C-alpha positions as CSV (number, residue, x, y, z in Angstrom):
1,M,134.7,90.5,67.0
2,K,133.3,87.1,65.9
3,M,132.3,85.2,69.1
4,R,132.3,81.5,69.7
5,R,128.9,80.1,70.7
6,S,130.0,79.8,74.4
7,E,130.9,83.4,74.4
8,R,127.8,84.5,72.7
9,I,125.6,82.6,75.1
10,V,127.2,84.4,78.0
11,A,126.6,87.8,76.4
12,I,123.0,87.0,75.5
13,T,122.2,85.7,79.0
14,K,123.7,88.9,80.5
15,I,121.6,91.1,78.3
16,L,118.4,89.2,79.1
17,V,118.9,89.0,82.8
18,D,119.9,92.7,83.1
19,K,116.6,93.7,81.6
20,P,113.8,91.4,82.9
21,Y,110.5,91.5,81.0
22,R,112.0,93.5,78.2
23,L,111.3,91.9,74.8
24,F,114.3,91.6,72.5
25,S,113.8,90.6,68.8
26,L,115.9,87.8,67.4
27,N,117.1,90.4,64.8
28,H,118.6,92.4,67.7
29,F,120.9,89.6,68.7
30,A,121.5,88.5,65.1
31,E,122.7,92.0,64.1
32,K,124.6,92.5,67.4
33,F,126.6,89.3,67.0
34,N,126.6,89.1,63.2
35,V,125.0,85.6,63.0
36,A,121.9,84.1,61.5
37,K,118.6,84.2,63.4
38,S,118.6,80.4,63.3
39,T,121.9,80.5,65.2
40,V,120.4,82.9,67.8
41,S,117.4,80.5,68.2
42,E,119.8,77.6,68.9
43,D,121.6,79.8,71.5
44,L,118.4,80.7,73.2
45,A,117.3,77.0,73.3
46,I,120.4,76.2,75.3
47,I,119.9,79.1,77.6
48,K,116.3,78.2,78.1
49,R,117.1,74.6,78.9
50,V,119.7,75.5,81.5
51,F,117.5,78.1,83.2
52,A,114.7,75.6,83.4
53,A,116.9,72.8,84.8
54,E,118.5,75.1,87.4
55,N,115.3,77.0,88.3
56,M,116.9,80.3,87.4
57,G,113.8,81.9,85.9
58,K,112.0,81.7,82.6
59,I,113.3,82.4,79.1
60,E,110.0,83.1,77.2
61,T,109.9,83.3,73.4
62,L,107.0,85.0,71.6
63,S,106.2,84.3,68.0
64,G,105.0,86.6,65.3
65,A,106.2,89.9,63.8
66,A,106.1,91.6,67.2
67,G,107.6,88.6,68.9
68,G,111.0,88.0,70.4
69,V,112.5,86.7,73.7
70,R,112.5,87.9,77.3
71,F,113.7,86.8,80.7
72,I,111.1,86.5,83.5
73,P,112.4,86.1,87.1
74,D,110.8,83.1,88.6
75,K,112.0,81.7,91.9
76,A,111.3,78.1,92.7
77,D,109.1,77.2,95.7
78,Y,112.2,75.8,97.4
79,D,114.1,79.0,97.0
80,I,111.2,81.1,98.2
81,K,110.8,79.0,101.3
82,K,114.6,79.1,102.0
83,T,114.7,82.9,101.7
84,I,111.7,83.5,103.9
85,K,112.7,81.1,106.5
86,Y,116.1,82.7,106.7
87,F,114.4,86.1,107.1
88,C,112.3,84.7,109.9
89,Q,115.3,83.3,111.7
90,Q,117.0,86.7,111.6
91,L,113.9,88.4,112.9
92,S,113.4,85.9,115.7
93,D,116.6,87.1,117.4
94,A,115.6,88.6,120.8
95,E,118.3,91.3,120.4
96,R,116.0,92.9,117.8
97,I,113.4,93.8,120.4
98,L,113.2,97.6,121.0
99,P,111.5,99.4,123.9
100,G,107.8,99.4,123.5
101,G,107.7,96.0,121.8
102,F,109.0,97.2,118.4
103,L,111.2,95.1,116.3
104,Y,114.5,96.4,114.6
105,M,114.6,95.2,111.0
106,T,116.3,98.1,109.2
107,D,119.5,96.2,108.6
108,L,117.6,93.4,106.8
109,I,115.5,95.8,104.7
110,F,118.6,97.6,103.6
111,S,120.7,94.5,102.9
112,P,121.0,94.5,99.0
113,E,121.5,90.8,98.6
114,L,118.6,89.8,100.9
115,I,116.1,92.4,99.7
116,M,116.8,91.7,96.0
117,E,115.7,88.1,96.7
118,V,112.6,89.5,98.4
119,G,111.9,91.5,95.2
120,K,112.2,88.4,93.1
121,I,109.7,86.6,95.3
122,F,107.2,89.4,94.8
123,A,107.9,89.4,91.1
124,T,107.3,85.7,90.9
125,K,104.0,86.1,92.9
126,F,102.8,88.9,90.6
127,A,104.2,87.6,87.3
128,D,100.8,87.2,85.7
129,L,99.7,90.8,86.4
130,D,99.8,93.5,83.8
131,V,101.4,96.2,85.8
132,D,102.5,99.8,85.0
133,Y,104.0,101.0,88.3
134,I,105.2,99.8,91.7
135,I,103.8,102.1,94.4
136,T,105.3,102.5,97.9
137,I,105.4,105.0,100.7
138,E,108.5,106.4,102.3
139,T,110.7,105.3,103.8
140,K,111.3,101.6,104.6
141,G,109.1,100.4,101.8
142,I,111.4,102.0,99.2
143,P,114.1,99.3,99.2
144,I,111.6,96.5,98.8
145,A,109.7,98.4,96.1
146,L,112.9,99.1,94.2
147,A,113.9,95.4,94.4
148,T,110.5,94.3,93.2
149,A,110.5,96.9,90.4
150,R,114.0,95.9,89.3
151,A,112.8,92.3,89.0
152,M,109.7,93.3,87.0
153,N,111.5,96.1,85.0
154,L,108.9,98.7,86.2
155,P,109.2,102.3,87.5
156,V,108.7,103.1,91.2
157,I,106.6,105.8,92.6
158,S,107.0,106.8,96.2
159,V,104.1,108.4,98.2
160,R,105.3,111.1,100.6
161,K,104.1,111.7,104.2
162,D,104.6,115.4,103.7
163,N,104.5,118.0,100.9
164,R,107.7,119.1,99.1
165,V,107.8,122.2,96.8
166,T,109.9,120.2,94.4
167,E,107.0,117.9,93.7
168,G,104.8,120.6,92.2
169,S,101.0,120.3,92.5
170,V,100.1,117.3,94.7
171,V,97.1,115.3,95.8
172,S,96.9,114.9,99.5
173,I,94.6,112.9,101.7
174,N,94.2,112.3,105.4
175,Y,94.0,108.8,106.7
176,V,93.7,107.1,110.1
177,T,96.4,104.7,111.1
178,G,94.8,101.3,111.9
179,S,96.7,100.7,115.2
180,S,97.2,104.0,116.9
181,K,94.1,105.7,115.3
182,K,96.2,108.8,114.6
183,I,95.3,111.1,111.7
184,E,98.2,111.2,109.2
185,T,98.7,112.8,105.8
186,M,100.1,111.3,102.6
187,S,100.6,113.0,99.2
188,L,101.6,112.3,95.7
189,S,102.6,114.6,92.9
190,R,99.9,115.0,90.1
191,R,102.7,114.4,87.6
192,A,103.8,111.1,89.1
193,L,101.0,108.8,88.0
194,Q,99.0,108.7,84.8
195,V,95.2,108.4,85.2
196,G,94.0,104.8,84.6
197,S,97.3,103.2,85.4
198,K,97.6,99.7,86.9
199,V,99.7,99.4,90.0
200,I,101.0,97.1,92.8
201,I,101.5,98.6,96.2
202,I,104.5,97.4,98.1
203,D,105.3,98.1,101.8
204,D,107.4,96.8,104.6
205,F,104.9,96.3,107.4
206,M,101.2,95.9,108.1
207,K,99.6,95.9,111.5
208,A,95.9,96.9,111.1
209,G,96.2,98.1,107.5
210,G,95.6,101.8,108.0
211,T,98.5,102.9,105.7
212,A,97.5,100.4,103.0
213,K,93.9,101.6,103.2
214,G,95.1,105.2,102.9
215,M,97.2,104.3,99.8
216,L,94.1,102.6,98.2
217,D,92.1,105.8,98.8
218,L,94.9,107.9,97.3
219,M,95.0,105.7,94.2
220,K,91.3,106.3,93.7
221,E,92.1,110.0,93.4
222,F,94.2,109.0,90.3
223,Q,91.5,106.6,89.0
224,T,94.2,103.9,89.3
225,E,93.5,100.2,89.5
226,V,95.4,98.5,92.3
227,L,96.0,94.9,91.2
228,D,97.5,93.7,94.5
229,I,99.3,94.8,97.7
230,G,102.6,93.2,98.7
231,V,103.8,93.4,102.3
232,L,107.0,92.0,103.6
233,M,105.6,91.4,107.1
234,E,102.2,91.5,108.7
235,T,101.2,91.0,112.3
236,S,98.8,88.1,113.2
237,E,96.8,90.6,115.3
238,P,94.4,92.2,114.7
239,E,93.2,89.4,112.5
240,N,90.7,91.6,110.6
241,K,92.7,94.2,108.7
242,L,91.4,97.4,107.1
243,V,92.3,95.8,103.8
244,S,91.4,92.3,102.8
245,D,93.3,91.6,99.5
246,Y,97.0,91.6,100.0
247,T,100.1,89.2,99.9
248,S,102.5,89.0,102.9
249,L,105.7,87.0,103.1
250,I,106.1,86.9,106.8
251,T,103.7,86.8,109.8
252,L,104.8,88.2,113.1
253,E,103.0,86.2,115.8
254,R,104.3,88.1,118.8
255,V,107.0,90.3,120.3
256,D,107.3,89.5,124.0
257,E,109.4,92.3,125.5
258,K,109.2,90.9,129.0
259,N,110.3,87.4,128.2
260,Q,112.6,88.5,125.3
261,E,110.9,86.4,122.7
262,V,110.1,87.0,119.0
263,V,108.0,84.6,117.0
264,A,108.0,85.2,113.2
265,R,106.9,82.6,110.6
266,P,106.4,82.3,106.8
267,S,103.0,83.4,105.7
268,D,100.6,80.6,104.9
269,W,100.9,80.7,101.1
270,V,104.7,80.3,101.4
271,I,104.4,77.1,103.4
């Protein structure tokens, strides 16, 4: 079916947005819609202009024989601040305080709409990194890692806290949790990660950084380069974590169980 330009632009936009970072040749669209490459270029110019005007992400064109066009998620600073402030407002509800001074946040982490926005924020922050995999640890880190991987069009690898026979041969390490000082175990199948890969670690929460430090040590066993660590929320105390290079979106200042008060704010770089 021969499409009008308006129809073709909708179809091209859908294809690009559904597969972020994937490079499509102009020939791909020319053959798919039975039009000249010059016509496709004109369509892409319109899409690129609208996306730039509405801060909807980047339409990037690469020249040369191996060139083409791709969509790169890119949230505007205003949208990042809006999403993180909303998250902080939700977290600051005293009804979320659990016995022992813990904070209930499962509903937020498993909210598809909200967590997809968080994934886009991490994708924007890490857009310039040449990454092969997103790494996380079960269980609450998985939705955030999936959202980030979706926005960056990357595979996800989940580290386990126990061994499973279905994983085959695994690499296991012991690590000390930063806050409780307990010895825990984490493991990863030898088949899951190629030696020499470049990865980003994503997790939901960091207090002292023991889990993140353990994951860094596990990645060393695979001779993997960790380009960054993304954490949804960190605590303000202890100030000195076991890891130094990481990116958090939210800082939890305090959870006062006695006075029923929660103080959560956007991390410094967000402000």
